[in-house]
N, C-alpha and C positions, 0 to 999 in steps of 0.2 A: 457600619456598614458604611462603605468608599462616601467622599463626597460629590460623585457623582451616580449614585445610586439613583435611578427613577428618572435619570435626567437623560435626555439625546446626548449622545457623547459625535463630537465631529472629528474626524482624523482623516488619514492618509490610507487611501485602499489604491492598490492595481486594478484597476478595470479594465476588462476584455470586453469593447465594443463590437467586435464581429471576430467572424473566426481567422483565424491566420497571423490576425493582425497584432502587434506590437501593443503589450498592455499600457493602459495610461495612466500617470499618476492624477488621481483626482481627492477633491476632499468629499466625502461622502458623509451623511448620517446616519448613526448606529442609532436604533431603536432601544429601551431598554428592554430586559429580559420578561416575558409574560410566563403563565403556571408553566411549571414544570421547565425552566429555560433558565440559562446560564450565558452570561455576558461573560467574555473573558478578554483580558489584554494581551495580545500575542505577542512574545520577545522574540523567537527564532520561527520560521519555518524553512521549507527544503521544496525542491520540483520535486516532482516523481513523474514518472513516464504516463501516468494515467491524464495528470492536468493536461499534459501535451498534448494526448489526443482528443481530448474534450476540446481542448481552445482549437483545434484542429478541425473536429469536427465533421472529419471525412465520413465514419462509420455510423454517425448516430443522429439524434434528433438534435439540432442546433437549437439553445437556448442563451439568448444574450443580449443586453449587456448581462456581463456576469462578473463575481470575483471566484476568480479559481482558489484551489490552493486546501488541501486536506493532509497534509503533514509538520507539526507542529506543536512547538510547547510555547506554555503561558500560564497565567496566574488568574484567578478569579477575582472579575472586578467587581461583579453583583450579581445575586441571585435572583429568582422568580418566586411565585409563589409557591408553596408546595415543597421546596427544594430544601432539603434535610441533611444530606449528607456532603454537601460542600459550603464553604465560607469563603468570603473575600479573600484572596491574599493566598489561596490553597494553589502549589504546583501542580498543574493538569497537565495533561493530553488529550487535544480533543482526537476523537475518532471516525472514521467517517461510515463504521457502521456500528451500531449500538447494541444497549443490554438494556431492556426496559425492566427485567428478574421477575416478569409476573406472567407471561407467555408460555406452552408449550415448550417451544424450544427455550427456552433460557433457563427451565426447571430442567430440559433434558441435559446428561451428560455428554450426548454425542453431538448436538447442534449449535453453533456460534448463529443461527442464521433469523434471527430477532424478530417476530410476525411483523411488531411497531415500527423497529427501527432499521429493520434489514436496508442493507445499500437501495438507491435508485438513484440512479445519475440523470433521469431526465425532471425529477423536481427540484424546481428554484423557490421554493416557498420552503416557509416554517410548518409544520405539520397540524401545529393546534389549530392554526385560522387560518392558511393557504393565502397568508402574506409573506413579503419581504422585510425582514428587518433593517435594509440597508436602501438607502435613497438618497436622489440628487435631484436639487428642485425640489420635490416632492412626488420624482419620478421614480420607481421601485427598482434596482439592480437586483438580479436574480443570485442566490447561493447556489453553491456547488456541494454536493454530497454532505448536504448538511453540518458543514465545517467553513467554508470561505477564509481561509488563514493568510492569504493575499492582502489583509486587512487589520490595520493596528488593533482594533476591535472589530470582535468578532459577537453575534450570537447562537447558540450552539443547544441543543435539546442533554439536559442533565443525562438521559443514558448513553449519551454519547461524548461523555467526559468519563476520563482515568484519572482520580485524584493520585500521586505516584509522591515518592521521598522528596522531599524538600531539598536534600543535598545533593540532589541528581542533577549532574549541568545541562541546563536545558537545550544548551546548542548540540550537543552529543547525543541524549535522549528525545529527541525531536523526530528524529528515524524510526524509531519504534512504533511511530503512532501509524506507518502503513510499510514502507517496502520489507525493510529489515523482517518484521514481523511475519506477513506473508511467507517469505520465503522459508523462513528460518523454521516458521510451524507448521510448513508444509509438507519438513523433511518429518521435523521430532514429533509433530503431533497426528502425521495423516499418512506419510509413506514408511514411517517406523522402519529404516534400513535394519536389517539384525547388523550385529558384531560382524567384523569380515566381509560382509557382504559389497557387493558393485551396484552403484548407484551411477545412473547417466543424467545429466541436468542440460535439458535447452534451452540457450538465450542466456546468456552470461553477463546480462546486464544487473543492477545492483539488487534485483528480487530472486534472479538466477545464483549469483555468489553468495545471499542467506541459506538458500536453499543448499548451496554447497559446503557450506558453515556448518549447518544444521546435521549433513548426512556425516561431516566429519566428527560433528558431537557426537552423534550414533555410533561411530565406531565402526564406519564403511572404509573397509580396505584399497577400493578403487573408486575413484569419480571422475567420470569421464565429462568432460565439458563440451557441448555442442553449440556452435555457432558459425555464421558465416563470414565474423568480422575477425578475420587473424590477430587483429591488434589487442584483442581479449585475454587471448591464450596466455601470455607472461604474465599478469594482473592476476589471472583465477590460479595462479599457485598459492597465491598469500591465503586462499581461502580453502586451501585443499585439494582440488582440482589437482588430478594426479597424468590424465591425459587430455588428449584433444582431438576431438575428429571436426571437420572443416566440411558441411556437406555436398559447398560447392566442388570439393578437389576430388569426387565421385560420377561414376555415368550412372549408377544403379542408386537405389532409395536408402538413406541411411540407415533404415532401419534392420537392412541385409549387412550392412558394416558391420554393426553394434553387435550385433546376433554371431555373426565369424571370429570378432575378438574376445568373445566373453563364450564361448563353448556353447550358445545356445540362446544367448540372450540374459540380460541383465537383471538383478532381484529388484530394482525399483527404479523407474523413474519419472523426474518432476519437470513438468513443462512450464516455463516463464516467459512463453514471447508472444501467448496471444497469435499465434499463428496456426491455422488450421493442419497444415501440411506437418506443421512439428508438432501438433497435438498426435495426427494419425502415426506418427514414427517413435512416438513418446510409447503410445500404447501397443504398438508392434512389433517391439524392440525389447520388452521386456519377457523373461523365461515363461514356457508354459510352465503348467501345474502350481508355480508359485509367485509369479510373478505380478508387482502391483506400480501400477501407472498413476501419478494425480496430477493433475491438469489447474495450472494454476492463474496462467495467461487470460486475459480479458478479450476473446475474438470480435472480429464485425458484427455488427448487427444481423447482418445475412448468412452468416456462414453455415456452413454444414458438414457437421463431421460423419465420417464414410467409412466403415472397415466391416470384412466378412465377419456372418457372425457367429463363425468358426472360432474365430480370435477368442472368443470367450469362451468357449465350449470347452475349450483345451484349457480351462480355470486360467486364465490371464484375469487380473482386475482393472477395471477402471473407475478412479475415484477424482472426486473434484472438491475445492477448497476456497472457501474467501476469509481472507486474512489469517490464514494458515490455523483456524479453528479454534482460535482465543477468543473468548470473552473480554469485551472488551475492559468494562468496571472489574470484573473477576479476578483474570488473568494477568492482563498490564503489568501493575502493578511490581507483581515477582519476575517479569522480565528485565524491566528496570532493574530490579534488585540483583537480577543476574550480571548485569554492565554492571552495578557498585562492586559486585564479589569478586569483579574481573573473570568472570566464567564467560563473558559474551564481547568482544572487542568489537567497538562499534567505529574509531577514528581512522577504520582502513576504507570503511567505502565512503568516507567525506573526502572529495576530492578538490573542492572547489568551495569558494566562501565571499561573497558579494554582499554591499549593503542594499537596502530596501529599494535605494533609487536607482539604483543600475538593476532589476528583478531580469530585464529583458536578457540579460547577458547570460542570465541561468539558464535560462531556454535555448539560446546560440548556443553554448556547451553541449546541452544533452542534443538538441538536433544535430549538431557535428558529430555525436557519438565519443565526447570528450571527457565525459564525467559520469559519474555512480549519484553522486547526492553533491548537491551546491546548497550550502548555509545561507540563508537569506538574514542578514542581521536587520532585524526592525527600526533599531535606531540609526538605522545610516541614510 
């Protein structure tokens, strides 16, 4: 066991004290892991749009003060009682949704929506005792998505930790722990485009580009990128996008434009923006008879999806997915091996890098639309 096992660790964390205000570097106390928990030393983390979305707190229940971050790589520092499949020193990816391996969902071949550890954006405490493992001067600092990786050390439920190949570079594979797997898996595991098919991807951020990459890997022959930011189009070509549509260029619904371009509709569509209008367009642009639309983006909490029932009756299919249908502990180690075998390229998703002390720069890059993924080096 490590020399710090069983002890409170004092370390740096970037704390969000209130919505939309810059994170503040603080010294926090991180309690030891309790039963079925693991304390991790985070080496690299990256900023995902979901962090920004909940930091802005415009469409959800605000929970502050909070330590954000959920896309990261690190090593196990110590383990709590009952943890048998992880040991100090193991290289791991913390994951925002877990796999208890016991519930009906975990035992199902079709679902990754673990009953115990499914995503909960409002919860700011550990599930075992309803307490936070972070504090400053005895006052709790809340967790985010069960991961809170904007801290040099964090405590995570063992079911939310994927043990990976120790040779894999954590500054690259950390992006597998959220966005890249979400988009790539939405394509290969859920949309499953047949070879030679046409796929539309709505939203060309990191998740959408990963979906395009997955569509290309599946053998799609036409991949149409849909985005209102024309600056994203050129970069998207590196990820397999063959054509571009900017809905702002048309005075009619973009689903009509896509149907016209594709002789009645695309074979598959993947929506990665979280906009309900984009979700409706993504569904209505797929071909009747066989078209499948997959929703990936997280909508506003009060959002409503409206479409005519006939769109279903004519044999269009609408699906949703969290985390690309990957089971974190069972499936993610194999995604890392895809990268190690050069079957999955991650470097092109990483556009920026900053030391931990300058984490607010990562927010600036994303808010300006300049970055896909910004890697944050925890030793800086």
